[in-house]
Each structure stands twice: as structure tokens, then as C-alpha cells.
SEDRENPA-468174 format. One record per residue (C-alpha): residue number from 1; x, y, z. Coordinates in Angstrom, 3 decimals. Example, Ala and Ser with C-alpha at 12.3 -4.5 7.8 and 13.67 -1.06 7.14 Angstrom:
BEGIN
+------+----------+----------+----------+
! gumi !       c1 !       c2 !       c3 !
+------+----------+----------+----------+
!    1 !   12.300 !   -4.500 !    7.800 !
!    2 !   13.670 !   -1.060 !    7.140 !
+------+----------+----------+----------+
! end
This chain:
BEGIN
+------+----------+----------+----------+
! gumi !       c1 !       c2 !       c3 !
+------+----------+----------+----------+
!    1 !  135.984 !   42.018 !   77.474 !
!    2 !  137.895 !   44.940 !   78.978 !
!    3 !  136.035 !   47.922 !   80.317 !
!    4 !  135.794 !   50.846 !   77.895 !
!    5 !  138.310 !   53.616 !   78.774 !
!    6 !  135.616 !   56.183 !   78.017 !
!    7 !  132.377 !   55.131 !   79.726 !
!    8 !  129.197 !   56.812 !   78.495 !
!    9 !  128.273 !   60.019 !   80.339 !
!   10 !  125.770 !   59.721 !   83.124 !
!   11 !  122.407 !   61.452 !   82.875 !
!   12 !  122.102 !   64.925 !   84.419 !
!   13 !  121.305 !   64.906 !   88.115 !
!   14 !  117.613 !   65.806 !   88.323 !
!   15 !  114.735 !   65.662 !   90.766 !
!   16 !  114.913 !   66.090 !   94.565 !
!   17 !  118.598 !   65.147 !   94.738 !
!   18 !  119.532 !   67.893 !   92.283 !
!   19 !  117.310 !   70.348 !   94.140 !
!   20 !  119.133 !   69.494 !   97.358 !
!   21 !  122.506 !   69.999 !   95.663 !
!   22 !  121.433 !   73.435 !   94.452 !
!   23 !  119.980 !   74.377 !   97.831 !
!   24 !  123.337 !   73.621 !   99.421 !
!   25 !  125.098 !   75.956 !   96.982 !
!   26 !  126.210 !   73.522 !   94.300 !
!   27 !  125.606 !   73.560 !   90.572 !
!   28 !  124.290 !   70.991 !   88.091 !
!   29 !  124.042 !   70.543 !   84.351 !
!   30 !  121.134 !   72.601 !   82.944 !
!   31 !  117.854 !   70.705 !   82.909 !
!   32 !  114.331 !   71.480 !   81.713 !
!   33 !  112.504 !   70.240 !   84.819 !
!   34 !  111.567 !   72.184 !   87.939 !
!   35 !  113.918 !   70.945 !   90.655 !
!   36 !  112.306 !   72.080 !   93.913 !
!   37 !  109.080 !   73.474 !   95.306 !
!   38 !  105.545 !   72.228 !   94.739 !
!   39 !  105.965 !   71.382 !   91.031 !
!   40 !  109.111 !   69.202 !   91.100 !
!   41 !  109.517 !   67.255 !   87.857 !
!   42 !  107.201 !   69.455 !   85.777 !
!   43 !  108.686 !   71.230 !   82.740 !
!   44 !  109.940 !   74.735 !   83.520 !
!   45 !  107.819 !   77.726 !   82.583 !
!   46 !  109.125 !   79.331 !   79.396 !
!   47 !  106.766 !   82.270 !   78.751 !
!   48 !  104.824 !   84.717 !   80.939 !
!   49 !  101.542 !   83.266 !   79.637 !
!   50 !  102.332 !   79.926 !   81.302 !
!   51 !  102.930 !   81.428 !   84.739 !
!   52 !  100.458 !   81.283 !   87.621 !
!   53 !   99.401 !   84.854 !   88.386 !
!   54 !  101.186 !   85.059 !   91.743 !
!   55 !  104.417 !   83.718 !   90.238 !
!   56 !  104.110 !   86.171 !   87.349 !
!   57 !  103.848 !   89.088 !   89.785 !
!   58 !  106.755 !   87.753 !   91.818 !
!   59 !  109.073 !   87.468 !   88.807 !
!   60 !  108.224 !   91.007 !   87.694 !
!   61 !  108.849 !   92.336 !   91.199 !
!   62 !  112.201 !   90.574 !   91.512 !
!   63 !  113.386 !   91.626 !   88.050 !
!   64 !  112.493 !   95.267 !   88.729 !
!   65 !  114.602 !   95.198 !   91.895 !
!   66 !  117.419 !   93.364 !   90.085 !
!   67 !  117.560 !   95.870 !   87.236 !
!   68 !  117.292 !   98.799 !   89.642 !
!   69 !  120.367 !   97.659 !   91.572 !
!   70 !  122.375 !   97.238 !   88.360 !
!   71 !  121.573 !  100.715 !   87.031 !
!   72 !  122.077 !  102.317 !   90.447 !
!   73 !  125.492 !  100.692 !   90.750 !
!   74 !  126.558 !  102.300 !   87.459 !
!   75 !  125.736 !  105.712 !   88.918 !
!   76 !  127.776 !  104.942 !   92.049 !
!   77 !  130.852 !  103.667 !   90.182 !
!   78 !  130.901 !  106.211 !   87.371 !
!   79 !  132.894 !  108.999 !   89.146 !
!   80 !  135.684 !  106.539 !   89.986 !
!   81 !  136.375 !  105.745 !   86.351 !
!   82 !  138.590 !  108.855 !   86.443 !
!   83 !  139.687 !  108.795 !   90.073 !
!   84 !  140.672 !  105.193 !   90.892 !
!   85 !  144.276 !  105.131 !   92.199 !
!   86 !  145.903 !  102.947 !   89.515 !
!   87 !  145.455 !  102.397 !   85.798 !
!   88 !  144.487 !   98.766 !   86.414 !
!   89 !  141.888 !   99.864 !   88.966 !
!   90 !  140.398 !  102.252 !   86.386 !
!   91 !  140.272 !   99.475 !   83.802 !
!   92 !  138.471 !   97.145 !   86.225 !
!   93 !  136.050 !   99.938 !   87.155 !
!   94 !  135.214 !  100.260 !   83.459 !
!   95 !  134.665 !   96.494 !   83.275 !
!   96 !  132.359 !   96.607 !   86.292 !
!   97 !  130.274 !   99.442 !   84.828 !
!   98 !  129.945 !   97.517 !   81.554 !
!   99 !  128.932 !   94.345 !   83.434 !
!  100 !  126.306 !   96.189 !   85.458 !
!  101 !  124.852 !   97.713 !   82.288 !
!  102 !  124.625 !   94.285 !   80.648 !
!  103 !  123.037 !   92.751 !   83.740 !
!  104 !  120.461 !   95.541 !   83.838 !
!  105 !  119.784 !   94.940 !   80.160 !
!  106 !  119.358 !   91.215 !   80.835 !
!  107 !  116.779 !   91.859 !   83.565 !
!  108 !  114.950 !   94.307 !   81.285 !
!  109 !  114.859 !   91.745 !   78.488 !
!  110 !  113.046 !   89.412 !   80.852 !
!  111 !  110.682 !   92.224 !   81.843 !
!  112 !  110.040 !   93.064 !   78.183 !
!  113 !  108.467 !   89.639 !   77.705 !
!  114 !  105.722 !   90.751 !   80.108 !
!  115 !  104.292 !   93.180 !   77.549 !
!  116 !  102.986 !   96.614 !   78.506 !
!  117 !  103.471 !   95.963 !   82.209 !
!  118 !  107.125 !   95.088 !   81.672 !
!  119 !  107.706 !   98.098 !   79.416 !
!  120 !  106.175 !  100.387 !   82.034 !
!  121 !  108.721 !   99.191 !   84.574 !
!  122 !  111.605 !   99.497 !   82.106 !
!  123 !  110.682 !  103.120 !   81.384 !
!  124 !  110.476 !  103.812 !   85.117 !
!  125 !  113.875 !  102.202 !   85.746 !
!  126 !  115.608 !  104.222 !   83.040 !
!  127 !  114.233 !  107.471 !   84.468 !
!  128 !  115.559 !  106.951 !   88.012 !
!  129 !  118.211 !  109.315 !   89.312 !
!  130 !  120.731 !  108.881 !   92.110 !
!  131 !  119.014 !  108.625 !   95.478 !
!  132 !  115.736 !  107.322 !   94.017 !
!  133 !  116.467 !  103.598 !   94.132 !
!  134 !  114.683 !  100.885 !   96.083 !
!  135 !  117.478 !   99.646 !   98.365 !
!  136 !  119.438 !  101.832 !  100.807 !
!  137 !  122.823 !  100.497 !   99.708 !
!  138 !  122.266 !  101.859 !   96.205 !
!  139 !  121.361 !  105.373 !   97.329 !
!  140 !  124.727 !  105.923 !   99.037 !
!  141 !  127.633 !  107.639 !   97.305 !
!  142 !  131.166 !  106.309 !   97.085 !
!  143 !  132.875 !  109.127 !   98.966 !
!  144 !  136.269 !  107.411 !   99.085 !
!  145 !  138.129 !  104.611 !   97.299 !
!  146 !  137.553 !  102.442 !  100.366 !
!  147 !  133.809 !  102.645 !   99.627 !
!  148 !  134.400 !  101.110 !   96.206 !
!  149 !  136.360 !   98.253 !   97.758 !
!  150 !  133.878 !   97.502 !  100.537 !
!  151 !  130.875 !   97.801 !   98.229 !
!  152 !  132.209 !   95.378 !   95.621 !
!  153 !  133.493 !   92.957 !   98.260 !
!  154 !  130.331 !   92.967 !  100.381 !
!  155 !  127.281 !   94.391 !   98.596 !
!  156 !  128.131 !   92.779 !   95.247 !
!  157 !  128.586 !   89.510 !   97.127 !
!  158 !  124.962 !   89.768 !   98.270 !
!  159 !  124.059 !   90.221 !   94.616 !
!  160 !  125.841 !   86.964 !   93.835 !
!  161 !  123.779 !   85.187 !   96.487 !
!  162 !  120.624 !   86.585 !   94.909 !
!  163 !  121.713 !   85.345 !   91.475 !
!  164 !  122.776 !   81.947 !   92.797 !
!  165 !  119.338 !   81.603 !   94.335 !
!  166 !  117.899 !   81.744 !   90.787 !
!  167 !  120.198 !   79.022 !   89.379 !
!  168 !  118.110 !   76.423 !   87.544 !
!  169 !  114.922 !   78.090 !   88.808 !
!  170 !  111.462 !   77.263 !   87.504 !
!  171 !  111.361 !   80.125 !   84.956 !
!  172 !  113.541 !   79.057 !   82.032 !
!  173 !  114.568 !   82.490 !   80.650 !
!  174 !  115.757 !   83.565 !   84.090 !
!  175 !  117.600 !   80.316 !   84.766 !
!  176 !  119.485 !   80.565 !   81.473 !
!  177 !  120.639 !   84.118 !   82.227 !
!  178 !  122.411 !   83.116 !   85.434 !
!  179 !  125.687 !   81.419 !   84.378 !
!  180 !  127.167 !   84.406 !   82.515 !
!  181 !  125.962 !   86.924 !   85.100 !
!  182 !  127.526 !   84.911 !   87.916 !
!  183 !  130.799 !   84.558 !   86.025 !
!  184 !  131.009 !   88.321 !   85.513 !
!  185 !  130.085 !   89.112 !   89.110 !
!  186 !  133.033 !   87.055 !   90.366 !
!  187 !  135.370 !   89.735 !   88.989 !
!  188 !  133.647 !   92.324 !   91.173 !
!  189 !  134.055 !   90.270 !   94.357 !
!  190 !  137.729 !   89.534 !   93.753 !
!  191 !  138.398 !   93.171 !   92.911 !
!  192 !  136.703 !   94.457 !   96.067 !
!  193 !  138.520 !   92.019 !   98.301 !
!  194 !  141.844 !   92.967 !   96.685 !
!  195 !  141.203 !   96.697 !   97.216 !
!  196 !  140.463 !   96.188 !  100.929 !
!  197 !  143.405 !   93.807 !  101.327 !
!  198 !  145.846 !   96.257 !   99.744 !
!  199 !  144.521 !   99.167 !  101.789 !
!  200 !  144.863 !   97.133 !  104.967 !
!  201 !  148.359 !   95.774 !  104.237 !
!  202 !  150.005 !   98.463 !  102.081 !
!  203 !  148.278 !  101.610 !  103.310 !
!  204 !  149.359 !  104.854 !  101.588 !
!  205 !  151.779 !  102.940 !   99.360 !
!  206 !  148.646 !  101.799 !   97.550 !
!  207 !  145.783 !  104.032 !   98.710 !
!  208 !  144.255 !  104.958 !  102.055 !
!  209 !  144.876 !  102.956 !  105.203 !
!  210 !  143.671 !  100.025 !  107.273 !
!  211 !  141.584 !  102.437 !  109.323 !
!  212 !  139.815 !  103.667 !  106.189 !
!  213 !  139.199 !  100.088 !  105.054 !
!  214 !  137.761 !   99.250 !  108.492 !
!  215 !  135.479 !  102.295 !  108.444 !
!  216 !  134.192 !  101.281 !  105.014 !
!  217 !  133.444 !   97.750 !  106.234 !
!  218 !  131.467 !   99.201 !  109.145 !
!  219 !  129.574 !  101.422 !  106.697 !
!  220 !  128.669 !   98.767 !  104.093 !
!  221 !  128.439 !   95.491 !  106.059 !
!  222 !  125.072 !   96.310 !  107.705 !
!  223 !  123.668 !   97.578 !  104.391 !
!  224 !  124.743 !   94.293 !  102.807 !
!  225 !  122.947 !   92.277 !  105.496 !
!  226 !  119.826 !   94.431 !  105.035 !
!  227 !  119.784 !   93.606 !  101.319 !
!  228 !  118.696 !   90.034 !  102.030 !
!  229 !  115.349 !   91.362 !  103.243 !
!  230 !  113.167 !   90.538 !  106.236 !
!  231 !  114.026 !   87.338 !  108.062 !
!  232 !  110.433 !   86.085 !  108.166 !
!  233 !  109.484 !   87.139 !  104.642 !
!  234 !  106.449 !   85.351 !  103.206 !
!  235 !  107.612 !   86.430 !   99.749 !
!  236 !  110.865 !   84.476 !  100.043 !
!  237 !  108.980 !   81.382 !  101.214 !
!  238 !  106.561 !   81.618 !   98.297 !
!  239 !  109.484 !   82.015 !   95.908 !
!  240 !  110.909 !   78.727 !   97.197 !
!  241 !  107.520 !   77.008 !   96.917 !
!  242 !  107.280 !   78.138 !   93.277 !
!  243 !  110.771 !   76.831 !   92.532 !
!  244 !  112.030 !   80.342 !   91.861 !
!  245 !  114.541 !   80.813 !   94.706 !
!  246 !  116.289 !   78.189 !   96.765 !
!  247 !  116.918 !   79.856 !  100.127 !
!  248 !  114.927 !   81.925 !  102.570 !
!  249 !  116.285 !   85.403 !  103.269 !
!  250 !  117.702 !   84.333 !  106.618 !
!  251 !  119.342 !   81.207 !  105.198 !
!  252 !  121.087 !   83.284 !  102.526 !
!  253 !  122.126 !   85.945 !  105.069 !
!  254 !  123.681 !   83.313 !  107.345 !
!  255 !  125.599 !   81.854 !  104.404 !
!  256 !  126.904 !   85.321 !  103.580 !
!  257 !  128.071 !   85.904 !  107.164 !
!  258 !  129.833 !   82.527 !  107.221 !
!  259 !  131.593 !   83.312 !  103.935 !
!  260 !  132.630 !   86.909 !  104.579 !
!  261 !  133.825 !   86.526 !  108.172 !
!  262 !  137.060 !   84.644 !  107.363 !
!  263 !  137.692 !   86.852 !  104.301 !
!  264 !  137.673 !   90.009 !  106.425 !
!  265 !  139.547 !   88.395 !  109.296 !
!  266 !  142.392 !   87.393 !  106.959 !
!  267 !  142.711 !   91.095 !  106.100 !
!  268 !  142.942 !   91.822 !  109.854 !
!  269 !  139.664 !   93.730 !  109.645 !
!  270 !  137.007 !   93.414 !  112.348 !
!  271 !  133.626 !   91.966 !  111.347 !
!  272 !  130.720 !   94.043 !  112.714 !
!  273 !  128.079 !   92.268 !  114.768 !
!  274 !  125.188 !   90.934 !  112.715 !
!  275 !  122.781 !   93.395 !  114.375 !
!  276 !  125.060 !   96.444 !  114.090 !
!  277 !  123.352 !   99.469 !  112.460 !
!  278 !  120.723 !   97.274 !  110.830 !
!  279 !  117.604 !   98.856 !  109.272 !
!  280 !  115.872 !   95.604 !  108.251 !
!  281 !  115.644 !   92.654 !  110.619 !
+------+----------+----------+----------+
! end
């Protein structure tokens, strides 16, 4: 009997092999099991009541930081809705602001499940003004269009690494929020790279100059590297053990450097040294 032209689909890749694939940056079909850490094979946590206390605190902490970066980014981008150099740039700026608002809302929805504690943090987040945010990169103004390009190319790329680290994590509501957020963030990265590329190659014909693009890279690259956190962070190791994140801070930072170096070099922009102007080691 001839082989069927449409063989039955294989089962989703689960267990240690799937965890390894995710750790290396790949993706898999959504599954209900925890894929790495100390509870491999156990069903994912679905409600705050199921969480071990330390994991509960860790998720709240990470979601507060996540939401804070989203709302801060809106404040940074907002002035450029009216001052971006082209109509298309202004349209994309509006898209980015809308994405950041939705991502902040998504993080707050997760926090809301944590009852009064979560609501306390949501109220605190909504009250924050410019300059009051947790990470240095989100307390800096976009003084020039080159800042918008470098920020979205570099700092938003760090955000993507943070989101990718949560893919198929041990907390179900967080894992399910990742695919759409990652899809939307890709627009930001492509936009930022295009702004820097056009500044470098077209100069005043588009906006600014290669020198301005280079200065912006020197300004934002170290802040992007700082965003990964301390290299020897116990928190990042515990997050991996709990199946919440899949890389240590230093592993993620090294991946970022390996990815961004050729991108900037193709624009004929110099890549700052990894220790240049760093505030967090």
C-alpha cells in the first residue's frame, strides 16, 4: 500500500529537547507542560494561588518592570508623533505608541490577577511621570530623531530578548501573552534600523547625518547593555530554575551583542566596546 501523501502530524516537541530548543532561541508549538528548570514535565501554573511564594514575588517584580518600560516608552515617543520627518514615520510612531500601551495593559492584566498587591502596583505605574522610571534608558528624552532610531533599534531589541525569554515559560498567562507582543515588537526593531540606515546613507536628504546616527548609537548602546541587568544576578538564575526565563542576564547580553554588531556594521556605524559607559556590570 502506498504511503499516505498527508502523514499525520507529529506530536508537539516537549520535555528537555523542547527546553533546549527554546534556550537556543527557537520556538515550539504551545504546550501545557513546564519545559525547563526544576519542574520539567509538570503542568504549567495557571493562577497566582498555585505559585510558590518566591515565584509569585518574582512574577510580580518582572511584570512591574515590564509595564513600567512600556508606559515610559509612550512618554518618550509622544513628542515625535508631530515631529517625525516623514508622514510614514509619524504613522509608525503612532503604531509604536499604540503597541506600547497595549503591552503595558497586558502586563497590568497579569498583575491584576494578583489581587490587592497587583492593583497597588498598577496604580503606582499609572501615576509615574517622566524621569521616575526604574531603568535609566527610560528616563532619557529623545532630543533628536536619531534618538528615536537608536532607541527602537537597540533598546527595543533588548525588550524583545526579555519577551523571548518568557516564551513557553512556566506561568501560563504570561506564556500566552508572548506571541502577539513579540510580533508587534518586530515592527519597532525594523523601524529603528531603517531610521539609522537612512540617516547613515542618505543624510540630510532624509534627516540628520551619519555622525548624528553614530552619536545616538554611542548614547543608547551602553544603556541597552545595562538593561539586561547584573551579570551574576541570583534573580536571573532563580527565574531559570523556576522555568520562568530561559537565559541568564549575561547569556542574553552576549546574544544581543552578537546580533547587533553586524546590523550596525552594515550601516557603517561603529559598535561601542561592551564596557563603554556602562552603569551596570
